[in-house]
C-alpha positions as CSV (number, residue, x, y, z in Angstrom):
1,S,-24.5,92.7,4.4
2,G,-28.5,92.4,4.1
3,I,-30.1,94.1,1.3
4,S,-26.9,94.7,-1.1
5,T,-26.7,90.9,-0.6
6,L,-29.9,90.1,-1.5
7,A,-29.4,92.7,-4.7
8,E,-26.4,91.1,-6.1
9,R,-27.7,88.0,-6.4
10,E,-31.6,86.4,-6.7
11,P,-32.0,83.3,-4.7
12,L,-35.3,82.8,-6.3
13,A,-34.1,83.2,-10.3
14,S,-35.1,79.7,-11.2
15,Y,-37.8,78.8,-9.2
16,Q,-41.1,78.1,-10.7
17,F,-44.4,77.6,-9.2
18,A,-47.6,76.4,-11.4
19,G,-45.3,76.7,-14.5
20,Q,-44.5,80.4,-13.6
21,N,-41.8,82.7,-12.5
22,L,-41.2,85.0,-9.6
23,E,-40.4,88.5,-10.9
24,R,-38.9,90.3,-7.7
25,V,-40.3,93.8,-7.5
26,R,-38.0,95.5,-5.1
27,L,-36.2,95.2,-2.3
28,L,-37.4,96.2,1.1
29,G,-36.4,97.5,4.1
30,L,-35.6,94.6,6.2
31,K,-32.3,92.4,5.8
32,E,-32.7,90.3,2.8
33,T,-36.2,90.7,2.3
34,A,-37.8,91.4,-1.3
35,L,-41.5,91.7,-2.5
36,Y,-42.3,89.2,-5.7
37,K,-45.3,88.9,-7.7
38,S,-46.6,86.7,-9.9
39,N,-49.7,86.1,-11.8
40,L,-51.9,83.4,-9.6
41,S,-54.9,83.0,-8.4
42,P,-55.5,84.0,-4.7
43,E,-55.5,80.2,-3.9
44,E,-52.6,79.4,-5.8
45,T,-50.8,82.1,-4.2
46,L,-51.5,80.8,-1.0
47,A,-50.1,77.1,-2.4
48,L,-47.0,79.4,-3.5
49,V,-46.3,81.0,0.0
50,A,-46.5,77.3,1.5
51,D,-44.2,76.1,-1.0
52,L,-41.7,78.8,-0.4
53,K,-42.2,78.3,3.2
54,Q,-40.6,74.6,2.9
55,R,-37.6,75.7,1.0
56,S,-34.3,75.9,3.1
57,D,-33.3,78.8,1.2
58,V,-36.4,81.1,2.2
59,A,-36.6,82.4,5.9
60,Y,-39.9,83.7,5.4
61,A,-42.9,83.9,3.0
62,Q,-46.0,85.5,3.4
63,P,-49.0,87.2,0.8
64,N,-48.9,90.6,0.2
65,Y,-52.8,91.1,0.6
66,I,-54.6,94.0,-0.7
67,K,-56.5,95.6,1.5
68,Y,-59.8,97.4,0.8
69,A,-61.9,100.3,2.4
70,L,-64.6,98.5,4.4
71,K,-68.1,98.9,3.6
72,I,-69.7,101.2,6.4
73,P,-73.2,102.3,6.0
74,N,-74.1,106.3,6.4
75,D,-77.0,105.7,8.6
76,E,-77.4,108.3,11.7
77,F,-76.9,106.1,14.9
78,Y,-74.5,103.5,13.7
79,G,-71.8,104.5,15.4
80,I,-73.7,103.8,18.8
81,Q,-74.3,99.9,17.6
82,W,-70.9,98.4,19.2
83,H,-72.3,95.2,18.5
84,Y,-71.7,95.1,15.2
85,K,-68.2,95.7,15.3
86,A,-67.8,92.9,17.7
87,M,-69.6,90.9,15.1
88,N,-67.3,92.0,12.0
89,L,-70.1,93.2,10.1
90,E,-68.2,95.7,8.0
91,N,-65.9,92.9,7.0
92,A,-68.6,90.6,6.4
93,W,-70.8,93.7,4.2
94,D,-67.7,93.6,1.6
95,I,-68.7,90.5,0.8
96,E,-72.2,90.4,1.2
97,D,-74.6,93.0,2.4
98,G,-77.9,90.8,1.9
99,T,-78.9,92.6,-1.2
100,T,-77.6,90.2,-3.6
101,N,-79.7,87.3,-2.0
102,P,-82.1,88.5,-0.1
103,V,-84.0,86.4,3.0
104,T,-87.2,86.3,4.7
105,V,-86.8,86.0,8.8
106,A,-89.6,85.1,10.9
107,V,-88.8,87.2,14.2
108,V,-91.0,85.0,16.5
109,D,-91.3,87.7,19.7
110,T,-93.4,90.9,20.9
111,G,-94.6,91.6,17.1
112,L,-94.1,94.7,15.3
113,L,-94.0,98.2,15.4
114,A,-94.7,101.0,12.8
115,H,-91.0,102.6,12.4
116,P,-89.3,104.1,9.7
117,D,-86.2,102.1,9.6
118,L,-88.9,99.2,9.2
119,E,-90.9,100.4,6.6
120,G,-91.0,97.9,3.7
121,V,-89.6,95.4,5.3
122,N,-92.6,93.6,7.0
123,V,-94.3,90.7,4.7
124,G,-97.5,89.3,6.5
125,G,-97.3,88.2,10.2
126,Y,-99.5,87.1,13.0
127,D,-100.3,87.6,16.6
128,F,-100.9,84.2,18.2
129,I,-101.5,85.7,21.7
130,S,-104.8,84.1,22.5
131,D,-105.1,85.5,26.2
132,T,-106.3,89.3,25.8
133,G,-105.1,90.2,29.2
134,T,-101.4,88.8,28.0
135,A,-102.3,90.4,24.3
136,G,-103.3,93.5,25.7
137,D,-104.4,94.8,22.1
138,G,-108.2,93.6,23.2
139,N,-108.4,90.6,21.1
140,G,-106.8,87.4,20.3
141,R,-105.3,85.7,17.6
142,D,-105.5,87.4,14.5
143,A,-103.5,88.8,11.6
144,N,-101.9,92.1,13.4
145,P,-98.7,91.4,14.5
146,T,-98.3,94.9,16.2
147,D,-96.4,95.0,19.5
148,I,-98.6,97.3,21.7
149,G,-95.4,98.3,23.7
150,G,-95.9,98.6,27.5
151,D,-94.0,95.9,29.4
152,S,-92.6,94.0,25.9
153,G,-90.4,96.9,25.7
154,Y,-90.7,96.6,22.2
155,H,-88.3,94.0,22.3
156,G,-89.9,92.1,18.8
157,G,-89.2,95.7,17.0
158,H,-85.7,95.8,18.5
159,V,-85.1,92.4,17.0
160,A,-86.4,93.0,13.5
161,G,-84.7,96.4,13.3
162,T,-81.3,94.4,14.1
163,V,-82.0,92.5,11.6
164,A,-83.7,93.9,8.9
165,A,-83.8,97.6,9.3
166,R,-83.2,99.9,6.2
167,T,-79.5,100.4,6.0
168,N,-77.4,103.3,4.4
169,N,-80.3,105.5,4.2
170,G,-78.7,108.3,5.8
171,S,-80.9,108.1,8.8
172,G,-81.9,105.6,12.3
173,L,-79.8,102.6,12.4
174,A,-78.4,99.7,10.4
175,G,-79.7,96.7,9.9
176,V,-77.3,93.4,9.6
177,S,-79.2,92.5,6.4
178,W,-79.8,95.2,4.0
179,G,-81.9,93.2,1.9
180,A,-83.8,90.8,4.3
181,K,-87.7,91.2,5.1
182,I,-89.5,90.5,7.9
183,V,-92.3,88.2,8.9
184,P,-93.2,89.2,12.5
185,V,-94.7,86.5,14.6
186,R,-96.3,87.9,18.0
187,V,-96.0,85.1,20.7
188,L,-95.0,87.4,23.7
189,G,-97.1,90.1,25.2
190,N,-97.3,91.9,28.6
């Protein structure tokens, strides 16, 4: 019977939710399964599904989610940033990529280096290392948070790039936030 049985009867013909009837769109290929539609908000739709699951004449109810393509940046080396997929960033970027409500992030690390992906994201910063040997830059505390490299491994630049590298510009890497600014605070040296 299966499909023909459901085609002959309409078990949800008189069912209403939030003042609306369900409209059967079509029968599906599974036994006694059909696709229904209504003009409800996403929240109301979830409540409708919960209500349908409570009915004795409904064995299974699930929203028919609309899927969209994920927002994927075109940066040259984005593909090797494996940790972004682990963070589910492509789904997150569909909701917010950091350009609607940009934030400023203090990166307290080894400082910042000049890099094309970091152009325009640096706002101020400071070098808090007073010991010149540890600082490696020949001076003490000052307003120059440049990461001099060496034993630092440019860690501060790496972190700053992860947070706010210029993204979707066809080159380099992608940042988590496409609109964030960075305040580099240099506290780690050699």
